[in-house]
TORPA-4810 file (N, C-alpha, C, O; in nm, 3 decimals):
<nodes>
NODE_1_12.532_8.759_12.040_12.406_8.714_11.986_12.431_8.593_11.897_12.524_8.592_11.817_M
NODE_2_12.349_8.493_11.911_12.365_8.374_11.829_12.331_8.404_11.684_12.259_8.499_11.654_K
NODE_3_12.384_8.321_11.596_12.359_8.339_11.454_12.212_8.324_11.419_12.159_8.400_11.338_R
NODE_4_12.147_8.226_11.479_12.006_8.203_11.446_11.920_8.321_11.490_11.823_8.356_11.423_I
NODE_5_11.956_8.382_11.604_11.882_8.501_11.647_11.900_8.616_11.549_11.804_8.688_11.521_N
NODE_6_12.021_8.634_11.498_12.047_8.739_11.401_11.967_8.714_11.273_11.908_8.807_11.218_L
NODE_7_11.965_8.591_11.226_11.890_8.558_11.104_11.740_8.581_11.125_11.671_8.626_11.034_A
NODE_8_11.690_8.549_11.243_11.548_8.571_11.270_11.517_8.721_11.277_11.413_8.764_11.227_I
NODE_9_11.606_8.800_11.336_11.585_8.945_11.339_11.588_9.005_11.199_11.508_9.093_11.167_W
NODE_10_11.679_8.956_11.116_11.683_9.003_10.977_11.553_8.969_10.906_11.498_9.052_10.834_I
NODE_11_11.503_8.847_10.927_11.376_8.807_10.868_11.260_8.890_10.918_11.170_8.924_10.840_G
NODE_12_11.260_8.924_11.046_11.153_9.009_11.100_11.152_9.146_11.034_11.046_9.199_11.002_L
NODE_13_11.269_9.204_11.014_11.275_9.335_10.948_11.234_9.324_10.801_11.161_9.410_10.751_F
NODE_14_11.278_9.220_10.732_11.244_9.204_10.590_11.094_9.186_10.574_11.031_9.259_10.498_I
NODE_15_11.036_9.089_10.644_10.895_9.057_10.624_10.804_9.160_10.691_10.692_9.182_10.645_F
NODE_16_10.851_9.223_10.798_10.775_9.334_10.856_10.766_9.451_10.759_10.662_9.515_10.747_G
NODE_17_10.877_9.479_10.691_10.878_9.584_10.590_10.788_9.551_10.472_10.721_9.639_10.418_G
NODE_18_10.787_9.425_10.432_10.698_9.385_10.323_10.550_9.401_10.361_10.469_9.443_10.279_L
NODE_19_10.518_9.366_10.484_10.380_9.382_10.530_10.342_9.530_10.534_10.233_9.568_10.490_I
NODE_20_10.431_9.614_10.585_10.405_9.757_10.588_10.390_9.813_10.447_10.301_9.895_10.422_L
NODE_21_10.475_9.769_10.357_10.468_9.814_10.218_10.336_9.770_10.155_10.277_9.844_10.076_Q
NODE_22_10.289_9.651_10.188_10.162_9.602_10.134_10.047_9.692_10.178_9.961_9.726_10.097_T
NODE_23_10.045_9.729_10.304_9.937_9.815_10.353_9.947_9.957_10.298_9.844_10.022_10.278_F
NODE_24_10.067_10.005_10.273_10.082_10.141_10.222_10.052_10.150_10.072_9.994_10.249_10.027_L
NODE_25_10.090_10.049_9.996_10.075_10.058_9.851_9.939_10.011_9.800_9.889_10.062_9.700_Q
NODE_26_9.879_9.915_9.868_9.750_9.864_9.821_9.638_9.935_9.896_9.597_9.892_10.004_L
NODE_27_9.592_10.042_9.839_9.486_10.118_9.902_9.355_10.041_9.891_9.329_9.974_9.791_E
NODE_28_9.274_10.050_9.995_9.148_9.974_9.997_9.050_10.019_9.890_8.976_9.936_9.836_L
NODE_29_9.048_10.147_9.857_8.951_10.196_9.759_8.978_10.140_9.620_8.884_10.111_9.545_K
NODE_30_9.104_10.125_9.585_9.138_10.079_9.450_9.140_9.927_9.440_9.088_9.871_9.344_K
NODE_31_9.200_9.860_9.538_9.226_9.717_9.524_9.138_9.629_9.610_9.111_9.515_9.571_H
NODE_32_9.091_9.675_9.723_9.006_9.594_9.809_9.087_9.495_9.893_9.209_9.485_9.882_G
NODE_33_9.014_9.423_9.976_9.078_9.328_10.068_9.126_9.202_9.998_9.218_9.137_10.047_W
NODE_34_9.068_9.166_9.884_9.110_9.044_9.815_9.256_9.051_9.773_9.334_8.959_9.798_D
NODE_35_9.293_9.161_9.710_9.431_9.178_9.665_9.525_9.187_9.784_9.635_9.131_9.781_T
NODE_36_9.483_9.259_9.887_9.568_9.274_10.005_9.588_9.139_10.076_9.699_9.109_10.120_R
NODE_37_9.484_9.060_10.087_9.495_8.929_10.153_9.580_8.833_10.070_9.652_8.750_10.125_M
NODE_38_9.570_8.843_9.938_9.654_8.760_9.851_9.801_8.793_9.873_9.885_8.704_9.885_E
NODE_39_9.833_8.922_9.876_9.972_8.964_9.898_10.021_8.921_10.035_10.133_8.873_10.049_A
NODE_40_9.937_8.938_10.137_9.978_8.898_10.272_9.993_8.747_10.284_10.078_8.699_10.360_L
NODE_41_9.913_8.672_10.210_9.928_8.526_10.208_10.063_8.485_10.151_10.131_8.399_10.207_G
NODE_42_10.101_8.546_10.039_10.231_8.515_9.980_10.345_8.556_10.073_10.445_8.485_10.082_F
NODE_43_10.332_8.670_10.140_10.435_8.714_10.234_10.447_8.617_10.350_10.558_8.584_10.391_I
NODE_44_10.335_8.571_10.404_10.341_8.479_10.518_10.398_8.344_10.477_10.473_8.283_10.554_S
NODE_45_10.365_8.295_10.359_10.425_8.170_10.311_10.576_8.188_10.294_10.653_8.098_10.329_I
NODE_46_10.618_8.301_10.241_10.761_8.328_10.225_10.831_8.337_10.360_10.944_8.289_10.374_S
NODE_47_10.766_8.397_10.458_10.826_8.407_10.591_10.842_8.270_10.655_10.943_8.242_10.720_A
NODE_48_10.743_8.184_10.638_10.752_8.048_10.691_10.865_7.971_10.624_10.942_7.902_10.691_I
NODE_49_10.876_7.983_10.491_10.986_7.916_10.419_11.122_7.971_10.462_11.219_7.896_10.473_L
NODE_50_11.130_8.101_10.487_11.255_8.161_10.535_11.293_8.103_10.671_11.409_8.069_10.694_Y
NODE_51_11.196_8.092_10.760_11.223_8.037_10.893_11.268_7.891_10.882_11.359_7.849_10.954_L
NODE_52_11.205_7.814_10.795_11.245_7.674_10.775_11.388_7.668_10.723_11.467_7.585_10.767_I
NODE_53_11.422_7.757_10.629_11.559_7.759_10.575_11.660_7.795_10.683_11.768_7.736_10.689_C
NODE_54_11.627_7.891_10.769_11.718_7.930_10.877_11.740_7.813_10.973_11.853_7.785_11.012_V
NODE_55_11.632_7.746_11.009_11.643_7.633_11.102_11.722_7.519_11.040_11.809_7.461_11.106_I
NODE_56_11.694_7.486_10.913_11.768_7.378_10.847_11.916_7.412_10.835_12.002_7.326_10.855_L
NODE_57_11.947_7.537_10.803_12.085_7.578_10.789_12.160_7.566_10.921_12.275_7.522_10.925_Y
NODE_58_12.095_7.606_11.029_12.158_7.599_11.160_12.173_7.456_11.210_12.262_7.427_11.290_Q
NODE_59_12.086_7.366_11.163_12.094_7.225_11.204_12.201_7.149_11.125_12.231_7.034_11.156_K
NODE_60_12.258_7.213_11.023_12.364_7.149_10.947_12.320_7.095_10.812_12.401_7.036_10.740_G
NODE_61_12.194_7.112_10.777_12.143_7.063_10.649_12.157_7.173_10.544_12.058_7.221_10.489_A
NODE_62_12.280_7.210_10.518_12.305_7.322_10.429_12.268_7.290_10.284_12.218_7.377_10.214_R
NODE_63_12.292_7.168_10.239_12.260_7.132_10.101_12.109_7.141_10.077_12.066_7.192_9.974_F
NODE_64_12.031_7.092_10.171_11.885_7.099_10.158_11.839_7.245_10.157_11.748_7.281_10.084_I
NODE_65_11.902_7.328_10.238_11.869_7.470_10.241_11.899_7.535_10.106_11.817_7.613_10.056_T
NODE_66_12.014_7.504_10.048_12.050_7.563_9.919_11.954_7.517_9.809_11.915_7.596_9.724_Y
NODE_67_11.917_7.389_9.810_11.824_7.338_9.711_11.687_7.405_9.726_11.625_7.444_9.627_V
NODE_68_11.641_7.420_9.850_11.513_7.485_9.876_11.516_7.631_9.832_11.421_7.678_9.770_L
NODE_69_11.623_7.702_9.862_11.634_7.841_9.818_11.641_7.852_9.666_11.584_7.945_9.609_L
NODE_70_11.709_7.760_9.602_11.715_7.759_9.456_11.576_7.737_9.397_11.537_7.807_9.303_F
NODE_71_11.502_7.641_9.451_11.366_7.615_9.401_11.273_7.733_9.424_11.190_7.765_9.338_L
NODE_72_11.287_7.799_9.538_11.206_7.918_9.566_11.240_8.029_9.465_11.149_8.096_9.415_I
NODE_73_11.367_8.048_9.437_11.408_8.150_9.342_11.358_8.123_9.201_11.312_8.214_9.133_G
NODE_74_11.368_7.998_9.157_11.319_7.961_9.024_11.168_7.980_9.016_11.117_8.034_8.918_V
NODE_75_11.097_7.936_9.119_10.952_7.951_9.121_10.912_8.099_9.120_10.820_8.137_9.047_T
NODE_76_10.979_8.181_9.198_10.948_8.324_9.201_10.975_8.390_9.067_10.898_8.476_9.024_A
NODE_77_11.083_8.351_9.001_11.114_8.407_8.871_11.010_8.368_8.767_10.965_8.451_8.688_T
NODE_78_10.972_8.241_8.766_10.871_8.194_8.671_10.737_8.264_8.697_10.671_8.307_8.602_I
NODE_79_10.698_8.275_8.824_10.571_8.341_8.855_10.575_8.490_8.820_10.473_8.546_8.779_L
NODE_80_10.689_8.554_8.836_10.698_8.696_8.802_10.684_8.717_8.652_10.624_8.815_8.608_A
NODE_81_10.738_8.625_8.574_10.731_8.638_8.428_10.591_8.599_8.378_10.539_8.661_8.285_V
NODE_82_10.531_8.498_8.439_10.403_8.447_8.391_10.282_8.506_8.463_10.170_8.462_8.438_M
NODE_83_10.301_8.603_8.551_10.190_8.660_8.628_10.078_8.716_8.540_9.961_8.693_8.570_A
NODE_84_10.109_8.788_8.432_9.998_8.837_8.349_9.914_8.726_8.287_9.794_8.743_8.265_P
NODE_85_9.975_8.612_8.258_9.900_8.501_8.201_9.821_8.424_8.306_9.710_8.379_8.280_M
NODE_86_9.879_8.411_8.426_9.813_8.334_8.533_9.703_8.415_8.600_9.596_8.361_8.628_L
NODE_87_9.727_8.541_8.626_9.632_8.625_8.696_9.579_8.731_8.598_9.639_8.837_8.583_F
NODE_88_9.469_8.702_8.535_9.416_8.789_8.430_9.364_8.922_8.486_9.353_9.020_8.412_Q
NODE_89_9.334_8.927_8.614_9.278_9.050_8.672_9.382_9.160_8.684_9.345_9.277_8.697_A
NODE_90_9.509_9.127_8.678_9.612_9.228_8.694_9.642_9.288_8.560_9.727_9.376_8.549_Y
</nodes>
């Protein structure tokens, strides 16, 4: 199996699990479709960025991939810390 196929399969399991977890944890009665669609939007954006990183890495642009992953990590950390201030509904 090629490396890119393995990375795509890993991504399918990761993001498929996140989607399943979103549907199991966010009950419609408590949170509604707005919260569920917001979570699914973030998951789909993350999946697209993961696919771009896999493709760039396989094309030989490893430095760009590392910089992109670093920026994604910093952004995720900042958003996790500042979520109560940014999203007052939570």
